[in-house]
N, C-alpha and C positions, 0 to 999 in steps of 0.2 A: 787134142784142141775142140775137136769134132764132138768127143764122147762129153768133153766139160759143157758145152754149150748147150746140147742135147738136155744135160740133168738141170742146167741152170731154168731152162725153157719149162721144163717138168714143174720145177721148182714154181715157176712163176704161173704157170696154169692149176697147179693144185692150191697153192693158195688163193687164188683170186675164186677156186670153186669153194674153198673153204670160208671164206668172207660173205660169198653168196648165200652157203647152207645158214652161218652164222645171221645173216639180214633176217632170212626168212624165218627162221626157229623165233629171234627176236619178237619178231613181227605177229607170228602167231600166240606170244604168251602175252601181248598187249604193250611190250616194252616201246617205249617212246625216247630216241636219246636226247640229250640234252641241247639245246641250243648253243650254236658257238657264240653268237651274238645276244648275251642276255640283255633285257630293256631295264630302263631303268626305274621301272615302276612292277611290282611284284603281281603276277597272273593270281587272281581271285580276292586281290586285295583294294579295298577303296584308292581312287587315286589320289594322290597329292601331289602341289604345286612342285616342279622339278625345275630347278635353276639350268639353264643350257650352259652358261660359261663359257670355257675354252674348249668342251667337250667336242671333237669333230664329230663324232657319231649323231649326239644332240642337235648341234648346228646345221648338219646334212638333214635330219629327221624335221626340225622347225621350218628350215628352208623348201623343203616339200613341201610342208603344211601351206606356207604362203604360196606357192605357186598354184598347189592343188584348188584353193580357197579361193583366189584369183580366176583361175579358168570356169573354177563352179560357178561364182556371181554373174560372169558373162551370159548373156541370154541364149546365146546359139550353144551353148554347153550345159545349158540348166537340164539338169536330171541325168547327167550323163555317169558312166563310170569309170571312174579312173585308175590307172596302176601307177605305182611308185616306185622308182629305182633310185637308192641311197647310194652315197661314196663307200659303202660298206652291204654285205651280204646278209640281207635281214633275216633271211630263210635258211642261212648255213646250218647243216646238222652232220651229225658222222655219218659216214656212208651216202653222203649226197653226190652227185655228179660236181664237176668244175663247172661252176656256170661262166660266160664271158666276161672279161677285167671290163667295167667300165671303161669311157674315154678318158685319159689322163686330166686333172682338173677338173673333172664333173664334181660339183656338188650333190646335185640331188636333180631327176628328172621327172615330171609327171608328162603322162599320155593318155589319151582316151581313143576310143574305137566307134564308130557308129557303122552300120551295115544299112544299105537301101536308101544312097544320098540322092537317088534319082530314080523313084518309084513311078516311072511313067509308063514302061513296061517292063514286063517281064528280062525280057533282052538289054534293057538301060541300067539295070542293077547295079549298082557298086559300093564299095568301102569308103571311108573316110578314116585316116589316123591321123592325129594330130598330136606333138610332144614338144614341149617346153623343157629346155636343159639351161642350167648355171651353174657357170664355170668361175674359177679363179682368178681368172684374166683374160684380156682381150685374144692372146695368142693361142691360148688353148683351145675357147671358143671357135675362132677362125679356124683353127687345124679340123675340129668336129664338123664343120659347116663343109669345108672341103673334101673330107671324105665323103659325107651325104654326096655331095654333086659331082663327085669324080667315081662314085661307086662302079667298081668293075661287072656288076650285073647288070647284063644287058647293053646294050648302044644307047647313048643318051644325046639328046641334042638341048640346047635353051632355045625357048621359044620367046621367051621377053623378059624384061628386068623392069616389073611394075614399079611404081611410086606408093609406099605404103604409109602413110603418115605413122610416126612411131619409130619406124626401120630405118636403119642408118642402110643396110642396104636388099634389095630382096633378086629372088628368080625364079622362075617357072620352068621345070624342066621335063620334057619327054621321053620317057623310058622305055625303049621296046625290048621284052625278054628277061626281065626281070622278076614278072610274074604270072600266071596263065593260071585260066579257070575254063578251057579248054575253047574250042571250035573257034579260033583262032581272036580270042581275047588274051590279048598278051602284051597292052599297051597302059599303061598307068603314067599319070602326071606327079611331078613333085615339084614342091613350093619349100623353098629355104628363105628363111630371114634373119639377119643381123638385128637385134636389138641393144641399146644401151652399148655399154662396152664388154659385156660380159654374158649377155643372153642368144641362144638359139633358139628359132620357131621351125619345126620342120612339119609338113602335111602332105599326105599322100593320097589321091584318089585312083583306085584300082577294082579292077582290070577290065579292059574294054578292046573292040577292033580300034584300028585307026581312026574310023570312020565315028564312034562313040565316044574317043579319048577327045574329040574335039569339044564335045558338051562336057568334060571333066574341067577345064579350065575354069569357068565360072565356079562351081561350087569350091575347087581349090584355092581360087582367088580371093571368095568370102570366107573360108576358115581362116585363112593366114592372115587377112587383114582382122578377123575379131580376134584371133590368138595375141597377135600383136598388139593389140588395142588393149587387151587386158592385162599384158604382161609389161606394158610401156613404162612405167615407172618402178617397175619391181625391185630393181636393184638401188633403189632409193628408199625403200621401205624397210626400217628396220628388224632384224631377225628379234620376236621376241626373247626379253632378258629371262622369262620363265613361262613353261609348257602349264595347263590346267590351271589357271589363275583361280577358278572357278570352283575348283574341285574341294573345298574347304565346307562352301556353302550346299553343292549339290553332290554328294558322295555318291560315286559309282563307281562298280566293280569292273575292274582291267579283265582285257582277253590276255593280257601279258604278253602281245605282241606288239612290233612298231608299229603298227597302224592304228592304234587307241588314236583318238583327236577328239578336239573339244571346238564349236563354232560358236562365238560370241554373237548373236544378234538384235540385242536390245531393239527390236522390233521391226528393224530396217527391212524395207523388201528386197535390196540387193542382197544384204547379207542372208535372208532365207532361201535365196537361192542354191546355195551351199548346204542346204539341210534337205534329206528327203521328202517328197512330194507330201507322203501321207504326213507327216508332221509338222509340215508348216501352218501358220495359222495367226491369228490374230492375237499380239502378247506372247508369243515364242522369244525365251529370254538366253537361254542355255541349251546346245545339243550337244551329246555325248555320244560317243561311237567307242563302246569299249566289250566286254562281252555281250551285252546288248543294248541297243540305242535308248537312252534317254532322253527325253526332252522336257526341261523345265519352263512352264509358262507364267504370268502375271498372276492368275488366279486359278481355282479350281472351272470357274466356270470356262475361261477360256481351254483348257486341258479337255474338259467333256466335249467341248463342241467339236474336238478332233474327231473323236468317235461316231457323236451325230453324222458327222459328215462319211465317215463310211459305212455307216449303215444305211444312210439314203444310197449307197450305190449298189443294194438289192438288185437284182437282175440285169446290170449293166454290163457284167463278164460273167465268164464260164463258170465261175467259182460260188458257193452258197457263202453267203455272209450270216454267222452264228453270234448269237451275245451267248456266253459263258456266265451263268450267275454263282454265287456260291464261291468265290475265290479269293485270296486274301485281298487282290485289289479291290477296289470299288465299284469297278466295271472292266469288262472285258469281253473284247469284239474282236473277231477272226473272221480271216479269209482264210476259208477251208482250201485244204489241201484237193485237187481234182484226180490226178493220177494215184496209182497206188503205191503206199509209202509216201507220197507229196506230202511234205512237212505243212502245216497251216500258218499262215501270218497271222500273228496276233497283236493288237492293240490294248493295253493294260493301263486305265488311269489309275492314279492314286493321288488324291488331294490334286495338287498344283502339278504332278507329274506325269508322262504317260512312258510307258514302256514298251519297246517293238523286241519281240522275240520269236523264234518258232515255235511249235508245239509238233505233237503227234496230232494224226488227224481224229478229230472228235475231241481232243482233249485241250484244257487248259495249258498256257505254259508255265515252268517249273521255274518261277522267277521270286520264290521266297526270300532269297538271300540278298535278292537284289533291295527288294519290298524292305525290309528287317534295315535296310541302311538306309532310307528314305524316312522311315517312320518320324526318327525325330526333328526333320525337317521340314513336314509337309504343313 
């Protein structure tokens, strides 16, 4: 029996080694394993309107878009970077390690992270994370909040239950030992809120000493209040029946992943907050984020103003601002890379469009395929 176990164990080890060797070999030859979850649009092709229908993946994707854009239009989260978790693993590939399973009944989660929320002194620095989750029902939402509130990581104390407009209930919890950044900084403040019947909002400010943690109550409460306010009527907002409604008018090359998205601003200031700051401007109508970022403006003059604004920033940061003449675009202005091999950040105007794309240092971006698509609609 012992011999059988030894042989079986050896086979497992050998199989694991072979899989590892195969993965390394495939990586060396440039082979990329296929996505397990194929998106409903094709990599390298213009986006076309996609009906959501009853597809649970598309429903999760569209719901995540609603949450993200709601948070992005809130002033508190302007210019924030968002992470999205769907009801499926959008990054699943062969050889990938298994990722934690999402909570039961969760349709989508959108989170954001910010460092230095209290920059008074070096000792006061803390990080802030905010997450909004939408579930299929109240029981699933409440179970998720209960897990957050009763986490076994560290010891927890409920500090208060603030009244927050739009929340059915809220708690602020102090947790000791759930995080650590050295020198006795192991205290974090957590905010939980139930919104509507299916939405959960969680906030964490960490990591500090017990004395510093008292100061974290204010930013935690503020972030919780603003996140609740931005998602208060989320459940009453219908999920779009179709994704990429303006794609036919503004052809954009897809990056072929689940994060391709569209924001229709129609000139409103609030909606423009969901667009990167470099591309906001008078006359902005539609923003696409696919293989490249593409913004469509009311006219060529409005698009040109975006490049002029970047040219006006010369000397304001440690990077050189340069114009690259002679490209296929009407004009290209780049924020040049500073460190060796750091990519330049370029804006290219083409009629009423502006394409944002990276480029090698000193080079113009290689976006001819995108410009070809825009040529017939400029």
